[in-house]
N, C-alpha and C positions, 0 to 999 in steps of 0.2 A: 804788257804787249803794246807796241806802238800803234798809232792810228793806221799807218800803212799796212802793217801785218794784219790788223783786224779787217781792213777792207779786202786784203788778199784772201783771207780765210773765207769770207762770203763769196768772193769771185771764184775761188778754186772749186767750191762745191757746185756752183752754177755751171762752170766749164766742164766739170765731171759729169753732171747729169745730162746735159743736152746732147753730147755726142752719142751717149748710150741710147737716148730716145731716137736720135737720127738712125742709129744702127737698127733699132727695132723696126723702124719704118721700112727699111729695105729688106730685112730678113723675112718678115711675115706681114700679111695684111691684117693680123689680129694681135692685139695686146690685151693684157689684163689690167683693168682699172680697179682701184681699191679705195673707194670713199670710206673714210674711217672716222669715228667719233671716239674721243678719249676723255677721261676725267681723272684729275689728280688734285690732291690737297697739299698745297705748299705751306711749309712752316715759315712764319714771318718773323723778322727781328723786331726789336724795340717794343715788345709787348703787344704787337698787333695780332689780331685774330688770324688763325690759319685761313688761307685763301683757296677756295675751290675754283679750279680752272678747267674749262671745257675747251677741247681742241677739235677743230674740223679740218681733216686732212684730205687732200687730193693726191693720191699716190698711184704710180704706174709701175708695173713689173717689167723692167727692161730684160731681165732673164728670170727663169724660174726661181733663182736664189737671190736676185738683186733687185731692189726697188728704190724709188726716189720720188720727190715731189715737194709740195708746199703744205704748210699748216697755218691756220688762223686761230688765235687763242683769245679767250676772254674770261673774265671773272664772273662767277655766279653766286658766290657766297663769301662771307667774311665781312670786311669793312672797306674794301677796295673797289667798289663799283666804278667802272670806267677804265679798268685795266684791259688793254688789247695788245696783241702782238702778231707778228708775221715771221715765219721761219722757213728756211730750206731744210729738207730732211732727206737722209739717205740711210738705207739699212740692208741687212742681209737676213735670209730666212732659210731654214733647212728642216725638212720633214723627219721627225724622229720615229714616229709610228704612223699608222694609216691616217689618223685625223689630228695628230698632235705635232706641232712644229715649234722650233726655237726661233726667236725673232729678236734682233738687236740692231741698234743704229745710233744716230746722233742727229739732233736738231740744233741749228744755229740761226739766230735772227735778232730782231729788235723788238722790244716790248716795254710797256710802262703804262702809267696812268695815275689817277688821283691818289696821292699819299703813298704811293709805292716807292720804296727806296731802291731804285734801279739805276741811278747814275745816268750814264749816256744811253742805256737801254740794251746794249749788246749782251746776249746770254747764250749759254751752251747747255745742252741737255742730252747726255748719253743715256741709253736705256737698253735693257735686256729682259726678255720674258718668254712666256709660252703662249701659243695660240691653239685653240681647238676649233676644228672645222665642222660645223653642222651642215645640213643640206643647202641652205640658202644664206646663212650668215656665219661669221667667224667671230668668236669672242676671245679675249686675251687678258692676261694679267702680267704686269711687268714692274720692274724696279727701275727708277730713274733718279738722276741727280741734276738739279738745276743750279747753275752758277751765273750770276750777273757780274760781268768783268769789272765794272767800276761802281757797282752798287753793293748792297749788304745782304742780298738774298742768297742764301746757300742752303738748299733744302734737299733732303733725301725723302723719297716717298714711294708708295705703291700706287700704280695707276691701273686703270681698267679701259679696255677698248672693245668696240663693236664695229664690225665692217660688213659690207655686202659686196664682195668682189664680183665683177662681171666682165665678159669679153667684149671688147670694142673692135668693130670691124671697119677697116678702111675701105673706101669705095674705089674700086680699081678702074672704073670707067672714066671717061672724060667729062661726064655730066654728073653733078651732085644729085643723088637720089633723095627723095623725101622719105621720112619715116612715117609710120601710121600713127605716131603719137605726137601731140602738140608739145612743142618746146619753145619757150620764149625768153627773150631778154628785154628788160624794160627800164627806161629812165623813170626814176621815182622822185616825186615832189610831195612832201607832206608837212602838216602842221600839227603841233600839240597845243592844246588849250588847257593849261593847268587848272585844277579845281582850287577853290578858295582856301582849303586846308593844306595845300602843297607848300612845303618849306624848303628853303635852301640850306646849305650846311651851316650858315650862321643863324639858323632858326628864324630868318625873316621870310615873309610870304613871297612866293614867286608870282609876280603880277603880270609878267610879259609872256606872250605866246612864243613858241619856238618853231622856226621854219627849217626844213631839212632838204638836202639833195642826196640822192643815192641811186642804187641800182638793184634790180630784182631779177633773179633767175627762177624759171619755173619749168616743171616737167610733169605731164599728165601720165599717171600710172595707168589709168583707164580713161574712158571718154569724159567722165565727170569728176574724177578724183585726181588732185594734183598735190605735189610737194613743191615747196618754194623756199627760197633763201634770199634775204635782202640785207644790205649794209648801207647805212646812211649816216651823215654827219651834219651838225647844225651849221647854218650859214647866216642866220639872222635871228634877233630877238633874245639872245642870251649870250653869256660869256662863251667864247669859242672853246672847243675841246670836248663837247658832248658828242657822243656817237652811240649807235646801237646796232646790233645784228640780231636777226630773228630767223628762226627755222620753223616752218609750219606746214600744216596740211589744210587743204581746202576742198570745197565741193561746188561744182558748177551746174546750174540748172537753167533750162530755157524759160524765157518770159514772153507771155502773150503770143505764143506760138510763132515767134519771129526767129528765124535761123541766125540772125546777126546780133540778137540781143539776149544776154544771159545774166542771171543773178549769180553772185559768188559769196559763199560763206567761208571765212578763214579763221583759223585759230593758230597763233604763233607764240613761241616762247624763246627767250634768249638772254642776252646780256646788254646792259646799257649803263652809261655813266660818263662822268667827266664834267668839265666846266663847274658850275655851281649847283648842278642837279643832284639831289640826295637820293640815290637809288640803293642805299645800304650796301649789301654785298654785290649787287649788280644784276641779280636775277629780275627779269621783267616778263610780262605776258601781255598779249594783245589779241582780243577777239574783234573781228570786223565783219561788216556786211556791205556788199557793194554790187555794182552793176557794170557789165562790160558790153561795149559795142564794137563789133568787127567791121571796119570800113571795107576791108578786103580780106582775103584769106591770110595775108601776111601782116597787116597792120590793124591795131585795135587800141582802144582807150578804156581804162578801168577807173571808176570813181568809187571810193570806199569811205565809210564812216565807222568809227568804233571807239575803243577805250584802251588805254594802256596804264599799267600800274606796276610799281615795284613793291612787293609785299614786305621786304625787309627794310625799306626806306620810307621817305615821306614824299613820294612822288605819285600823283594820280592825275590823269589828263584825258580829255576827249581828244579824238584823233580824226583827221581828214586827210586822205591821200589821193593823188592822181598818178596813174601809171600810163606812160606811152609805150605800147608793147609792139615788139617785132617778133612774129612767129617764123623763125628760120626753118622750121620743119615743113613749111608750105611754100618754100621758094625753090624754083627750078631754074637755077642759073647755070651758065656755061662756064665752068672753071677749068677748062682744058689747059690754061697757062698759069692759073693762080688758084690756090686752095682757099676755101672760104674762111677758115678759122686760123688764128695765130695766137699763140701765147708767148709772152716775153718775160724774162727774168732779168732784172737790171740793177745796177748800182747808181744811185743819184747823189750828186754833190751839190750842196748849196753854198755859194760864196757870199760872205758878208751878210748873213741873215740878221735883220734888225730886231732887237729886243724891245719889249714894251717900255723899258727904261730910256730908250733913245740911243743906246750904244750898239755897235756891230758885234755880234757874237762870233766865236771861232767857227771855222768851216764845219758844216754838218754832213754826215754820210747817212744814206737811207737805203734800205732794201726795198725794191719795187717789184710789183707784179702787174702785168697788163694783159687784157683779153681784147682781141680785135676780131671784128666780123666784116669781111669784104662783101659789101652789097653789090659792087661792080668790080671790074677787073682792077682798077687803080684807086678806088675810093672805099674807105672803111669807117665803121664806128668803133670807138675805143672806150674802154673803162679801165681806170688805173688806180692803184692804191700803193702807198709807200709808208714804211715805218722807220723812224730814226733809230740808229744804233751807235752813233758816235756824235758827240757835240757837247755843248755846255748845258747840262741839265735837260737833255733832249729826250730822255726816256718817256715814252707816252705820246710823243709827237707823231701825228699821222696826217696823210692827205688822201683825199678821194676825188678823182677828176673824171669827167665824162667829156667826150668831144668827137670830132671828126678828123680824119686824116686822108692824105693823098700821097701816092708815090709814083715816081716816073717809071717807065720801062727801063730795063737794064741798058746802061750805056755800052755801046758796042765794044766787045773784046776787053771789057774791064771788070765784069761781074759786079759793077757798082750801080746803085740807084740812089736818087735823092728823095727825101720825103719831108712833109711838113704836117703839123697838127695844130689845131686850135682847141684848147681845153678850158673847161670851167668846172668849179666844184668848191670843195670846202677843206679846211685843215684846222688843226688846233693842238694846243699843248705847248710846253717848253717856254712859256712866258714870252712869246714872240709878238711883234706888233702887227697882228692880223685882224684886229677889230672883232667883228662877229664871226669871222672865219671864211668869208667868201673870197674866192681867188679866181683869176684867169691866167692862162699861160699860153703864149704862142711859142711854137717849137719848130726848129729846122734841123734836119739831120742827114746822115749818110749811112747807107747799109751796104755790106759786102756779102754776096750770096755764095755760101760755101757749096750749096747744091740747091735743088728745087724746094727743099723743105727747111733748111737751116740757114740763118744769116746772122752776121755780126752787125751791131748797130752802135752808132754814137750820135748824140744830138746836143744842141745848145738851146736853152730857152730862158725866159724871164718870168718869174712868178710875180703877179701884181695883186696885192691885197686891196680889195675894194674900199675898206675902211681902216687902213693902217699904213705904216711906213715900211712894210715888209716888201722888198724889191730884190731878192737875190737872183743873181745869174745862176742857172742850173746847168750842170754837165751830166749827161746820162750815158752810160756804157752798158751794153747788155747783149743778150742772145735771144733770137726769136725762132719759133718753130711753127711752121704752117702745116695744117692737116685738113682732111675732109670731115 
């Protein structure tokens, strides 16, 4: 398959999903959201151990029989810690009996990581199976086939799924209403302090600390109990390419009878690896204890200390983290002309990405996903991630960027707006000249508004590696969807 056809495959699925989501917005003020966890064990070539892969899926039912969304994948067992991926997903479902449904679809995206023979990273995964609906959760079993287009992974396997579908209601008024539950998004900065017996893959002692930049999302199930998810990548102190994602539960309790000061206990588990960090199959866990101070109902800061370990590898470290939190559930803004949230699915192109050998690699293609929150009518916070699926040994390359953006009002009688962003973050993998992984990227773009909810976007930027010769011009083309 040519590079153009591969890019068009990714683009076609994105173009297919977004008009359906747009249609759901105008047909009803309620859609069904289906967060889903999956587990599969992929058979690996070249005598490698089977790789256990966990998927975290964010799916939306466009119709009772049709759904789509995104999935984030990571390794938790085997010998390929550091495997991560991002994919678009679309599927159909049909109820056979009162609680049993048939479910099938396809996932297409980019993935890779340490020692995984994935080539450029592009993979396809068709699947079909059965789901059983309990009162609050849905379980499933399915058969799938994973194929990496330019790699050597071709695996048939049985997978398992667990989901908790719920109805999401749009706000029909002109003012965004607050929920009774705390929900936050946070910029995350953290450091790992490896113990003296922590070893790299070459069995040498890891003597340097590792600094990270990432993002965390949190939702309080009750006043004191929360669920959270974070994803972060190394930007200093170690070879670029290490990243981890953690899903966890926490408990918040008041301190010293002060309403603005709380203690927080967290327990998280997930996947980590890449760079020279030996996490074995990739499974990691992390208990932490921290304190949170709320400056206002909307803004807070959280400081944590704890421990992280990879039981299948040779990685143990102390941990310290700082979160700058924004509680969007406590904001009463007027969004009569602009909806506060936007998600974007896009294709990114890197021109002349410089390798660590000093030469320019062929053009790279990446699948990207962005989440924006409009603090004011024209100004927003953004978190972005992208995974490579075409390029020279690009399987496993990822980027994670945080930043601020601004857009103009619609140019009269054109349906067009201009926008700009300033981003900073981390990236790693693919043998590129990006030093420790720290990057900055200024962006300028143009968007065409199909309606109040959906827009087409294109932008140009330049990625600057802080400690490397990586300076590719980037071209991004995508679709955005705004909602309350």
